[in-house]
N, CA and C of each residue as an Amber inpcrd file, in Angstrom:
protein
   291
  76.3050000  60.3140000 -50.6840000  75.2730000  59.3600000 -51.0380000
  75.3010000  59.1500000 -52.5550000  75.1100000  57.9030000 -52.9640000
  75.0910000  57.6020000 -54.3880000  73.8060000  58.1270000 -55.0060000
  73.9320000  58.5600000 -56.2090000  72.7700000  59.0870000 -56.9110000
  71.7420000  57.9910000 -57.1440000  70.4810000  58.2820000 -56.8270000
  69.4130000  57.3170000 -57.0460000  69.2280000  56.3210000 -55.9020000
  70.0460000  56.4140000 -54.8630000  69.9330000  55.5070000 -53.7310000
  69.4760000  56.2840000 -52.5050000  68.5560000  55.7190000 -51.7900000
  68.0640000  56.3440000 -50.5650000  68.9950000  55.9660000 -49.4200000
  69.1780000  56.8870000 -48.5120000  69.9780000  56.5910000 -47.3220000
  69.1960000  55.6360000 -46.4380000  69.8850000  54.6810000 -45.8860000
  69.2500000  53.7230000 -44.9890000  68.9960000  54.4090000 -43.6470000
  67.7890000  54.2300000 -43.0750000  67.5050000  54.8800000 -41.7890000
  68.4130000  54.3400000 -40.6930000  68.7150000  55.1900000 -39.7340000
  69.5470000  54.7810000 -38.6060000  68.8060000  53.7620000 -37.7480000
  69.5290000  52.7640000 -37.2920000  68.9760000  51.7650000 -36.3880000
  69.5370000  52.0380000 -34.9950000  68.6790000  52.3700000 -34.0760000
  69.1230000  52.6200000 -32.7220000  69.1470000  51.3150000 -31.9490000
  70.2470000  51.0850000 -31.2400000  70.4330000  49.8630000 -30.4640000
  71.0030000  50.2490000 -29.1140000  70.4720000  49.6290000 -28.0550000
  71.0040000  49.8690000 -26.7240000  72.4420000  49.3580000 -26.6780000
  73.2850000  50.0930000 -25.9890000  74.6770000  49.6740000 -25.8660000
  75.1110000  49.8010000 -24.4140000  75.5450000  48.7320000 -23.7980000
  75.6200000  47.3750000 -24.3490000  74.2230000  46.7600000 -24.4440000
  74.0790000  45.8160000 -25.3530000  72.8010000  45.1430000 -25.5600000
  72.4690000  44.3030000 -24.3320000  71.2980000  44.5170000 -23.7200000
  70.9520000  43.7450000 -22.5250000  70.8260000  42.2460000 -22.8180000
  71.0750000  41.4620000 -21.7980000  70.9980000  40.0020000 -21.9440000
  69.6100000  39.5780000 -22.4030000  68.5710000  40.2260000 -21.8600000
  67.2120000  39.8290000 -22.2360000  66.9620000  40.0490000 -23.7320000
  67.5480000  41.0900000 -24.3120000  67.3840000  41.3410000 -25.7460000
  68.0480000  40.2240000 -26.5600000  69.2350000  39.8150000 -26.1280000
  69.9390000  38.7200000 -26.8220000  69.1680000  37.4090000 -26.6900000
  68.5690000  37.1740000 -25.5210000  67.8100000  35.9390000 -25.2920000
  66.5560000  35.8790000 -26.1670000  65.8930000  37.0170000 -26.3160000
  64.6920000  37.0650000 -27.1570000  65.0500000  36.7400000 -28.6010000
  66.1050000  37.3670000 -29.1000000  66.5170000  37.1080000 -30.4840000
  66.9670000  35.6650000 -30.6550000  67.6820000  35.1360000 -29.6750000
  68.1410000  33.7410000 -29.7520000  66.9520000  32.7810000 -29.8080000
  65.9160000  33.0540000 -29.0140000  64.7240000  32.2000000 -29.0270000
  64.0520000  32.2570000 -30.3940000  63.8930000  33.4620000 -30.9180000
  63.2450000  33.6140000 -32.2250000  64.0180000  32.8680000 -33.3080000
  65.3350000  33.0250000 -33.3070000  66.1570000  32.3470000 -34.3130000
  66.1310000  30.8350000 -34.1410000  66.1160000  30.3720000 -32.8870000
  66.0390000  28.9320000 -32.6150000  64.7440000  28.3400000 -33.1850000
  63.6810000  29.1300000 -33.1290000  62.3840000  28.6850000 -33.6580000
  62.3090000  28.8180000 -35.1780000  63.2960000  29.4980000 -35.7670000
  63.3170000  29.6780000 -37.2160000  62.2460000  30.6380000 -37.7150000
  61.9230000  31.6420000 -36.8990000  60.8690000  32.5910000 -37.2440000
  61.4500000  33.9700000 -37.5470000  60.7870000  34.6960000 -38.4440000
  61.1580000  36.0910000 -38.6230000  60.4210000  36.9070000 -37.5470000
  60.7050000  38.1910000 -37.4790000  60.1170000  39.0050000 -36.4140000
  58.5970000  39.0690000 -36.5140000  58.0680000  39.0910000 -37.7040000
  56.6180000  39.1400000 -37.8880000  55.9520000  37.8500000 -37.3940000
  56.5240000  36.7170000 -37.7600000  55.9720000  35.4240000 -37.3310000
  56.0550000  35.2750000 -35.8080000  57.1900000  35.6790000 -35.2480000
  57.3620000  35.6020000 -33.7960000  56.3530000  36.5180000 -33.1090000
  56.1660000  37.7040000 -33.6710000  55.1760000  38.6340000 -33.1270000
  53.7740000  38.0560000 -33.1640000  53.4370000  37.3350000 -34.2190000
  52.1160000  36.7020000 -34.2990000  51.8910000  35.7290000 -33.1550000
  52.9240000  34.9850000 -32.7850000  52.8210000  34.0450000 -31.6650000
  52.5540000  34.7850000 -30.3500000  53.0860000  35.9990000 -30.2600000
  52.9790000  36.7690000 -29.0200000  51.9050000  37.8510000 -29.0950000
  51.1770000  37.8930000 -30.2170000  50.1120000  38.8720000 -30.4290000
  50.6240000  40.3090000 -30.3610000  51.7540000  40.5440000 -31.0420000
  52.3010000  41.8950000 -31.1320000  52.9470000  42.0690000 -32.5030000
  53.3240000  43.2830000 -32.8160000  53.8490000  43.5880000 -34.1460000
  55.3420000  43.2650000 -34.2760000  55.7770000  43.1970000 -35.5110000
  57.1990000  42.9820000 -35.7660000  58.0200000  44.1780000 -35.2790000
  57.4370000  45.3640000 -35.2800000  58.1390000  46.5560000 -34.7770000
  58.4330000  46.4160000 -33.2860000  57.4940000  45.8560000 -32.5440000
  57.6990000  45.6340000 -31.1080000  58.8190000  44.6240000 -30.8990000
  58.7940000  43.5360000 -31.6610000  59.8530000  42.5230000 -31.5650000
  61.2060000  43.1680000 -31.8600000  61.2620000  44.0120000 -32.8760000
  62.5000000  44.7040000 -33.2280000  62.9930000  45.5700000 -32.0620000
  62.0980000  46.3060000 -31.4230000  62.5040000  47.1530000 -30.2930000
  63.0280000  46.3000000 -29.1400000  62.3990000  45.1470000 -28.9090000
  62.8770000  44.2520000 -27.8420000  64.2760000  43.7600000 -28.1670000
  64.4620000  43.2710000 -29.3930000  65.7450000  42.6820000 -29.7810000
  66.8680000  43.7060000 -29.8160000  66.5360000  44.9670000 -30.0110000
  67.5510000  46.0250000 -29.9990000  67.7310000  46.6100000 -28.6030000
  67.0080000  46.0630000 -27.6250000  67.1660000  46.4940000 -26.2440000
  66.5720000  47.8480000 -25.9430000  65.6700000  48.3130000 -26.7800000
  65.0860000  49.6390000 -26.6060000  63.8200000  49.6290000 -25.7550000
  63.1910000  48.4760000 -25.6310000  61.9470000  48.3600000 -24.8850000
  61.8860000  46.9660000 -24.2740000  61.6220000  46.9090000 -22.9740000
  61.4700000  45.6130000 -22.3050000  60.0750000  45.0600000 -22.5630000
  59.9720000  43.7600000 -22.8030000  58.6540000  43.1670000 -23.0250000
  57.8170000  43.1930000 -21.7430000  56.4940000  43.2910000 -21.8870000
  55.6260000  43.2030000 -20.7080000  55.5970000  41.7750000 -20.1720000
  55.1380000  41.6400000 -18.9420000  55.1470000  40.3370000 -18.2610000
  54.3950000  39.2670000 -19.0400000  53.2480000  39.6060000 -19.6330000
  52.4800000  38.5800000 -20.3450000  53.2570000  38.0160000 -21.5340000
  54.0300000  38.8540000 -22.2030000  54.8490000  38.3770000 -23.3280000
  56.0380000  37.5600000 -22.8360000  56.6150000  37.9700000 -21.7150000
  57.7160000  37.1910000 -21.1350000  57.2320000  35.7990000 -20.7290000
  56.0460000  35.7370000 -20.1450000  55.4730000  34.4400000 -19.7550000
  55.2410000  33.5820000 -20.9880000  54.6920000  34.1890000 -22.0440000
  54.4520000  33.4490000 -23.2890000  55.7600000  32.9510000 -23.8960000
  56.8100000  33.7920000 -23.8740000  58.1040000  33.3530000 -24.4040000
  58.6530000  32.1950000 -23.5790000  58.4570000  32.2390000 -22.2710000
  58.8890000  31.1470000 -21.4130000  58.1880000  29.8480000 -21.7650000
  56.8860000  29.9450000 -22.0450000  56.1210000  28.7470000 -22.4340000
  56.6010000  28.2110000 -23.7760000  56.8740000  29.1230000 -24.7110000
  57.3620000  28.7040000 -26.0340000  58.7220000  28.0310000 -25.8980000
  59.6120000  28.6320000 -25.0960000  60.9670000  28.0900000 -24.9260000
  60.9530000  26.8000000 -24.1300000  60.0590000  26.7240000 -23.1350000
  60.0270000  25.5690000 -22.2400000  61.2620000  25.5360000 -21.3570000
  61.2220000  24.6810000 -20.3110000  62.3990000  24.5890000 -19.4550000
  63.5410000  23.9150000 -20.2140000  64.7650000  24.2370000 -19.9600000
  65.2590000  25.1790000 -18.9670000  65.3270000  26.6200000 -19.4690000
  65.3020000  26.8470000 -20.8070000  65.4440000  28.2050000 -21.3440000
  64.3180000  29.1290000 -20.8750000  63.1400000  28.5850000 -20.6770000
  61.9940000  29.3870000 -20.2650000  62.1360000  30.0240000 -18.9030000
  62.9710000  29.4230000 -18.0380000  63.1450000  29.9730000 -16.6920000
  63.6510000  31.4070000 -16.7370000  64.5020000  31.7120000 -17.6960000
  65.0240000  33.0740000 -17.8210000  63.8750000  34.0680000 -17.9990000
  62.9520000  33.7640000 -18.9110000  61.8400000  34.6690000 -19.2000000
  60.8580000  34.7460000 -18.0290000  60.5840000  33.6020000 -17.4000000
  59.6510000  33.6070000 -16.2670000  60.2120000  34.4010000 -15.0960000
  61.4900000  34.2250000 -14.8310000  62.1180000  34.9710000 -13.7420000
  62.0630000  36.4710000 -14.0310000  62.3090000  36.8440000 -15.2650000
  62.2510000  38.2450000 -15.6570000  60.8390000  38.8130000 -15.4930000
  59.8350000  37.9510000 -15.6530000  58.4390000  38.3740000 -15.4890000
  58.0290000  38.4210000 -14.0210000  58.9260000  37.9710000 -13.1290000
  58.6180000  37.9930000 -11.7070000  57.9130000  36.7430000 -11.1970000
  57.9950000  35.6720000 -11.9670000  57.3470000  34.4180000 -11.5680000
  58.3670000  33.5400000 -10.8740000  57.9930000  33.0360000  -9.6960000
  58.9290000  32.1620000  -8.9900000  58.8040000  30.7340000  -9.5280000
  59.7370000  29.9050000  -9.1410000  59.8260000  28.5500000  -9.6910000
  58.5720000  27.7260000  -9.4190000  58.0190000  27.8230000  -8.2200000
  56.8250000  27.0470000  -7.8760000  55.6480000  27.4290000  -8.7690000
  55.4570000  28.7210000  -8.9850000  54.3670000  29.1690000  -9.8500000
  54.5930000  28.7230000 -11.2930000  55.8230000  28.7750000 -11.7420000
  56.1310000  28.3450000 -13.1070000  55.8440000  26.8570000 -13.2750000
  56.1830000  26.0620000 -12.2800000  55.9020000  24.6160000 -12.3600000
  54.3890000  24.3630000 -12.4330000  53.6060000  25.0990000 -11.6440000
  52.1430000  24.9520000 -11.7040000  51.6160000  25.3820000 -13.0770000
  52.1910000  26.4170000 -13.6270000  51.7870000  26.9030000 -14.9330000
  52.0540000  25.8340000 -15.9960000  53.2090000  25.1750000 -15.8970000
  53.5470000  24.1320000 -16.8670000  52.6300000  22.9170000 -16.7710000
  52.1620000  22.6140000 -15.5680000  51.2540000  21.4880000 -15.3850000
  49.9270000  21.7230000 -16.1000000  49.5510000  22.9880000 -16.2510000
  48.2690000  23.3340000 -16.8650000  48.3540000  23.5490000 -18.3730000
  49.5260000  23.2850000 -18.9490000  49.6870000  23.4950000 -20.3930000
  49.2270000  22.2820000 -21.1400000
C-alpha cells in the first residue's frame, strides 16, 4: 500500500451477476440517475440500490412493481414478472396510472 493512501474496501459482487441485477442498473443508467436519486424514486437508500445492482440482494415485490412502472412497457414486463404479476394484472395496473 502506498504511504498516505487508504486501501479501498472490497466490493462483493455475485458471480455470475444475475440478469435482474443487470436490468436494474440498466434502467437506472437509462434514466440518467445515480444510485441515491434512483433510491429516492423507490423510497430506499443508495446502499440498497448498490446491493441490488451487485446481485447481493433481490428487490422486494413493491420495488419491482415500481421499477416496472418507471420503465413502462415493454421493459417493465421483466420487473412485473419477477414480482409475480401476470400480464392481465399489469395491464390493469397501467390503466390506473
